[in-house]
Structure formats: structure tokens, C-alpha cells
SETOR-240202 format. One record per residue (C-alpha): residue in three letters; x, y negated, z. Coordinates in nm, 2 decimals, padded with zeros to 4 digits. Each point is the difference from the previous one (the first is absolute). Example, Ala and Ser with C-alpha at 12.3 -4.5 7.8 and 13.67 -1.06 7.14 Angstrom:
% residues 2
ATOM   type        u        v        w
ATOM    ALA    01.23    00.45    00.78
ATOM    SER    00.14   -00.34   -00.07
% end
This chain:
% residues 159
ATOM   type        u        v        w
ATOM    MET    09.25   -08.44    08.48
ATOM    ALA    00.04   -00.11   -00.36
ATOM    GLU   -00.32   -00.09   -00.18
ATOM    GLY   -00.13    00.30   -00.20
ATOM    LYS    00.24    00.25    00.16
ATOM    GLU   -00.19    00.33    00.02
ATOM    VAL   -00.04    00.15    00.35
ATOM    LEU   -00.05    00.37    00.02
ATOM    LEU   -00.21    00.09    00.30
ATOM    THR   -00.12    00.32    00.17
ATOM    LYS   -00.38    00.04    00.06
ATOM    GLU    00.06   -00.06    00.37
ATOM    GLY    00.21   -00.31   -00.07
ATOM    LEU   -00.25   -00.15   -00.24
ATOM    LYS   -00.29    00.06    00.25
ATOM    LYS    00.20   -00.16    00.28
ATOM    LEU    00.07   -00.31   -00.20
ATOM    GLU   -00.36   -00.03   -00.12
ATOM    ASP   -00.13    00.04    00.36
ATOM    GLU    00.24   -00.26    00.13
ATOM    LEU   -00.11   -00.25   -00.27
ATOM    GLU   -00.36    00.06    00.08
ATOM    TYR    00.06   -00.05    00.37
ATOM    LEU    00.19   -00.32   -00.05
ATOM    LYS   -00.27   -00.14   -00.24
ATOM    SER   -00.31    00.11    00.20
ATOM    VAL    00.11   -00.02    00.36
ATOM    LYS    00.32   -00.20    00.06
ATOM    ARG   -00.09   -00.29   -00.23
ATOM    GLU   -00.33   -00.04    00.20
ATOM    GLU    00.18    00.02    00.33
ATOM    VAL    00.25   -00.26   -00.09
ATOM    ALA   -00.26   -00.23   -00.15
ATOM    GLU   -00.19    00.02    00.33
ATOM    ARG    00.31   -00.08    00.19
ATOM    ILE    00.07   -00.30   -00.22
ATOM    LYS   -00.36   -00.12    00.04
ATOM    GLN    00.02    00.03    00.39
ATOM    ALA    00.34   -00.18    00.00
ATOM    ILE   -00.15   -00.29   -00.20
ATOM    ALA   -00.29   -00.02    00.24
ATOM    PHE    00.25   -00.08    00.28
ATOM    GLY    00.06   -00.33   -00.17
ATOM    ASP    00.34   -00.15   -00.09
ATOM    ILE    00.17    00.26   -00.22
ATOM    SER    00.33   -00.19   -00.03
ATOM    GLU    00.12    00.14    00.33
ATOM    ASN   -00.21    00.31    00.02
ATOM    SER    00.21    00.32    00.02
ATOM    GLU   -00.30    00.23   -00.04
ATOM    TYR   -00.07   -00.17   -00.33
ATOM    GLU    00.36    00.03   -00.12
ATOM    ASP    00.02    00.37    00.10
ATOM    ALA   -00.32    00.07   -00.18
ATOM    LYS    00.11   -00.18   -00.31
ATOM    ASN    00.34    00.18    00.00
ATOM    GLU   -00.18    00.34    00.04
ATOM    GLN   -00.24   -00.10   -00.29
ATOM    ALA    00.30   -00.08   -00.22
ATOM    PHE    00.16    00.34    00.09
ATOM    ILE   -00.32    00.19   -00.07
ATOM    GLU   -00.05   -00.18   -00.34
ATOM    GLY    00.36    00.08   -00.09
ATOM    ARG   -00.05    00.37    00.09
ATOM    ILE   -00.32    00.02   -00.20
ATOM    ALA    00.17   -00.15   -00.30
ATOM    SER    00.29    00.25    00.04
ATOM    LEU   -00.24    00.30    00.03
ATOM    GLU   -00.20   -00.11   -00.30
ATOM    LYS    00.31   -00.04   -00.21
ATOM    THR    00.13    00.35    00.11
ATOM    LEU   -00.34    00.16   -00.07
ATOM    LYS   -00.03   -00.17   -00.34
ATOM    ASN    00.33    00.16   -00.10
ATOM    ALA   -00.06    00.33    00.17
ATOM    ARG   -00.02    00.33   -00.17
ATOM    LEU   -00.11    00.31    00.18
ATOM    MET    00.26    00.28   -00.01
ATOM    GLU   -00.12    00.29   -00.21
ATOM    ASP    00.11    00.36   -00.02
ATOM    SER    00.19   -00.08   -00.32
ATOM    ASP    00.22   -00.24    00.20
ATOM    ILE    00.12    00.29    00.22
ATOM    ALA    00.27    00.25   -00.07
ATOM    VAL   -00.05    00.29    00.24
ATOM    ASP    00.36    00.07    00.10
ATOM    VAL    00.15   -00.35   -00.05
ATOM    VAL   -00.02   -00.28    00.26
ATOM    SER   -00.24   -00.27   -00.11
ATOM    LEU   -00.27   -00.22    00.13
ATOM    GLY   -00.23    00.20    00.23
ATOM    SER    00.27    00.27    00.07
ATOM    ARG    00.04    00.12    00.36
ATOM    VAL    00.38    00.06    00.04
ATOM    THR    00.19    00.17    00.27
ATOM    LEU    00.36   -00.14    00.04
ATOM    LYS    00.30    00.11    00.20
ATOM    GLU    00.25   -00.26    00.10
ATOM    LEU    00.32    00.19   -00.06
ATOM    GLU    00.23   -00.16    00.25
ATOM    ARG   -00.24    00.03    00.30
ATOM    GLY   -00.21    00.30   -00.12
ATOM    ARG   -00.32   -00.20    00.08
ATOM    GLU   -00.30    00.10   -00.21
ATOM    PHE   -00.30   -00.21   -00.07
ATOM    THR   -00.29   -00.02   -00.25
ATOM    VAL   -00.12   -00.30   -00.19
ATOM    THR   -00.26   -00.08   -00.26
ATOM    ILE    00.09   -00.22   -00.29
ATOM    VAL   -00.25   -00.28   -00.06
ATOM    SER   -00.01   -00.33   -00.18
ATOM    SER    00.15   -00.30    00.19
ATOM    VAL   -00.35   -00.13    00.08
ATOM    GLU   -00.09    00.33    00.18
ATOM    SER    00.33    00.06    00.19
ATOM    LYS   -00.02    00.03    00.37
ATOM    ILE    00.31    00.16    00.15
ATOM    ARG   -00.17    00.07    00.33
ATOM    ASP   -00.23    00.23   -00.18
ATOM    GLY    00.28    00.16   -00.20
ATOM    LYS   -00.10   -00.18   -00.32
ATOM    ILE    00.30   -00.16   -00.17
ATOM    SER    00.01   -00.22   -00.31
ATOM    ASP    00.13    00.13   -00.33
ATOM    GLU    00.19   -00.33    00.00
ATOM    SER    00.18    00.06    00.33
ATOM    PRO    00.36    00.12    00.00
ATOM    VAL   -00.10    00.36    00.09
ATOM    GLY   -00.30   -00.01   -00.24
ATOM    LYS    00.22   -00.12   -00.29
ATOM    ALA    00.26    00.27    00.08
ATOM    ILE   -00.24    00.29    00.00
ATOM    ILE   -00.24   -00.09   -00.28
ATOM    GLY    00.05    00.24   -00.30
ATOM    LYS    00.20    00.24    00.21
ATOM    LYS   -00.08    00.37    00.09
ATOM    LYS    00.02    00.24    00.29
ATOM    GLY    00.36    00.08    00.07
ATOM    ASP    00.14   -00.33   -00.13
ATOM    ILE    00.23   -00.21    00.22
ATOM    VAL   -00.04   -00.38   -00.02
ATOM    GLU    00.20   -00.29    00.14
ATOM    VAL   -00.17   -00.30    00.15
ATOM    GLU    00.19   -00.32    00.08
ATOM    ALA   -00.09   -00.13    00.35
ATOM    PRO    00.14   -00.27    00.21
ATOM    ALA    00.20    00.26    00.20
ATOM    GLY    00.14    00.15   -00.33
ATOM    ILE   -00.09    00.28   -00.24
ATOM    ILE   -00.25    00.25    00.13
ATOM    LYS   -00.04    00.34   -00.18
ATOM    TYR   -00.33    00.18    00.00
ATOM    GLU   -00.09    00.34   -00.14
ATOM    ILE   -00.35    00.05   -00.14
ATOM    LEU   -00.13    00.30    00.18
ATOM    ASN   -00.35    00.01   -00.14
ATOM    VAL   -00.23   -00.19   -00.24
ATOM    GLU   -00.38    00.04    00.01
ATOM    ARG   -00.31   -00.16   -00.11
% end
């Protein structure tokens, strides 16, 4: 993410990121520090896989903490003024129909840091997200996929 790029978050997304940051700082850091301390107590760290694993985990955790802090520093909570009621935007719950197969599904549009396809939350930067942002109920959009162009009809937009 570019330095200073604003990240628009839902209340739920902001809380989730803040909770993860707190957990990493207060719990995981301590756990890994303890693992490193125990590995050092075993003696020679030059061939100690426990020590190496703990140091790698420590690096990962510190990287994630830095990433979360940067995201939260640039975060702005989505407000009602950011939301047009009948237009697909961040926070919209959208029901789509894949025209070729007739398959219907519902997704919620969220920022890229909140997306979780398994929970039906897709990023506004994903191909489907980009295609439907700014559109209304009844619009037909085309999404380029590896298998070709997929056409969707927007059946419903809700908050």
C-alpha cells in the first residue's frame, strides 16, 4: 500500500484490525520472545531449528504489526455521507445473478484489507468489486475472468 493512501473502513473492519494489532503486540510478541529465550537456553543457536523458527515467526509478527499500524494510520471510518443508498459502494450488500448460469449470490463490498471471500466479503478492488462499484439495481456488468467475460445482473443493493 502506498504511503499516505487513505483506507476507507467499516466499523467492523476497523475493530477487527485494531483487535488483531492488540493481540499481536500483547500476546504473540510475548509468546515468541519466550520461545526465543527457551531456544537460547538449549545452547548453541547456530544449528538450533527452534531458535530459527522462533526468529522467523518474530520477523513475520513484526512485519504484520508494522503493516497494521500503517493501515490504521491511514484509515478513515466510513460515514453515512460516503454512502449513496441505491448505488453500489463500500459497505453495500449486493445480490448478483450470473446471466449465463442463472446462479445468484450475495456479496458485501469492503476495502481490500477487510475482504474475506469465504464470508462473502469482496474487495472494492477485486474484478467483480470494480465492475459493480457505482452501478445500480438492474444494471448489467461484465467482468473479465480467466475463463472469459462473465456477465452479471445486479438484482439488489442494500445497506
